[in-house]
N, C-alpha and C positions, 0 to 999 in steps of 0.2 A: 504493500500500500504506500509506504513512504517513498519508494522508488518511483511509483506512478505519479505521485504528487510532485516530486522533484522534476520529473520529465515534463509535466504540464507547465510548471513554473518556468523552466528553461526555454520552452518554446514561446512563451508569452513575454514580450519585451517589457510591458508595464509591470507584470507580476515579478519578473526577474529583477528589475530595477528596485522595486519596493522591498524585495527579499534582501537585496544587497544593503540597502539602507538600514533595515532592521538588524542585520548581522553587524554592521559597523557600530550602531548604537549599543548593541549588546556587548561588543568588545570594549567600548569606552566605559560602560557601567560596571564591567566585571572587576572583581577585586584582583590586584596584581599578584597576590599570593593566596592560592586556594589549596585546601587539603589540611592534613593533620601532621603535626610533628616536624614541620619544616623549620630550619634554623638558619639565620643570617648572622654570622660572627664576623664583624667588621672592626678590625683594629687599624685599618688604613684610612684612605680618603676616597670618597665617591663624589664625582662631579658629572652630572647629567648621565647617571647610570640607571637604566631601566631593568627591574627584576620582574620577570613574569613566570610564575610557577603554578603548575596544576598537577598535584600529586602529593604523596605523603613521604615524610621522613627524608627529605632532601636537605643537604647541607651546603651552604656557601660559606667558605672559611677564608677570610682575607687577612693576611698577617700584617704585623706592625710595619709602617713605613711604605706600604704598597699604595700606588696611586692609580685609580681607574677613572677614565673619562670617556664620554661620548660612545658608550657601548651598551649592549643588551645582554642580560643573562636570561636565557629562555630554557625552561625545563618542562617537559611533558613526560611524566613518569614518576617512579618512586625509588627511594634509596640511592639517589645519585649524589655525587660528591664533586664540588669544585673547590680546589684549594690553590690559592695564589700566594706565593712565598713572600718573605720580607723584602721590602724595598724594590719590588717589581714595579714596572710602569706598563700599563695597558691603555693605549691612547685612542683606540677606536675599534669597532667591529662587534662581534657577537660570539658568545659561548653558548652552544646549542646542544641540548640533550633530548633525544627522541624516545627513549625507552627506559628500562629499569636497570639499576645497579651499574650505571656508567660512571666513569671518573675522568676528570681533567685535573692534572697535577702540574703546576708550574713552579719551578725552583726559584730560590732566592736570587735577587739582583738581575733577573731577566727583564729585558725591555722589548715591547711589542708596539710598533707604530700603528698598525691596524691588521686585524686578522679575523677570519671566520673559523672557529674551532667547532667541529660537529661530531658528537659521539652518537652513533646510531647503532641499534641492536643491543640487546641485553648483555651486560657484563663487559662491555668494551671500554677501552681506556686510551686517552692521549696523555703522554708524559713528555714534558719539556724540562730539561735539566737546569742547572744553575748557570747564571752569567751568560745566558744566550742573548742574541741580538737579532730580532725579527724585523724586517722592513715593513713596508705598507703593502696591502692587498694580498696577504698570505692566506691560503686556503688549506686547511688541514682537516681531513675527514676519515673516520674509521670505516665507512661503508658508502654504498651507492644510493641508499634509501628506496631502491626499487629492485625487483628480482630479475636476474638474467637466467634463462633456462637452457639446458642442453636439449636440443631437438630430438636426439636419439633416445634419451632416458626420461626426459621431462623433469629432471632434477635441477634444483637451483645450483649455480656454480659461482656465485659472487657473495658469499657470506662475509660479513664484516671481520676486520682484523685490527689489532692494536696498532697504534702509531707511536714510535718512541724516538725522542730526540735527546742526545746525550748532553753533557755539560759543555759550555763555552762553544756553542754552535752559532754560526752567522748564516742567516737565511735571507737571500736577496729579494728584491721587489717582485711581487706577483708570482712567487713560487707556489707550487701546489704539491702537497704531500698526501698521497692516497693510501688506502688500506694496505697494511702490511709494511709500510715504509719504516725504516729505522736509519738514524744518522749517528755515527760515532762521535766521540768527543773531539773537540777542537777542529771540526770540519766546516766547510763553506759550501753553501748551495747557491748557485748562480741565479741571476734574474730570469724569471719565467721558466725555470726548470720544473719538470714534473717527476717527482720521486715516487717510484713504485717498488723499490727493492732496497736491501741493506746497502748503506754507504759506510765504508770503514773509517776509523779514526784518522785524523790529520790528512784529510782528502779535500780536493775541490771537485764537485760534481756539477755537470751542466747538461742541458739538452732535454729532448722529449723522446723516449724516457731518459731520465738523468743517468749519466755514466761518469765514472771517475776520469778526469782529464789531467789531474796532477796529484801526486802523493807527497808525503813528508812535508806538510805545510802546517803553519799555525797562523794566528791573526791577533791583532790588538784593536781595541776601540779607537785609540788615538793614532794620529799619523806620526810616523817617525821619519827622520832624515839622516842620511849619512853625514858624518862629520869628519873633517880632515884631521 
């Protein structure tokens, strides 16, 4: 019955427009945190941060000295955990949970200009280590949010996987990290790279898909110059 009503509304422009208005009003009137046992532990600073939770027993834990601005924390599900470490800076974007028992863990002293971090499917995790430097337009996701099926077996072949970033990793502008990606300590990911597999420590990776183009490297936040 509900599907039949939806079909009628979609075919009628007036009804469809009216339905869209009602949904927009409902969204504005909805409480930003819905459910039981949700906890916001904020020892840092929020500036224009929107928190939208619908579920139970979710935890948002922001450590001392962390600074979050111009971003959204969106949770649909229960028992999820967002933990942002001490003196982190997250200057724009979104942290997104779609299911239950997901985790996003960001280590101390990490800076993020802007990023979309999406944990999809139960029990999956994004881990970003300490002293990492993420540029703008970064996209990190544990899954595809939709199913891809093998035509021979009819079975799904794109289940979500954890994404892991080590300590002191530099990720360039508009880079993408997809399910199963992992980046070793002290490595560098180039602008617009798409990471789909493990990248070892002390490496530079670039391209689509990303491949190691140089090994035995390290990096510093500050510029250095040779002196005579």
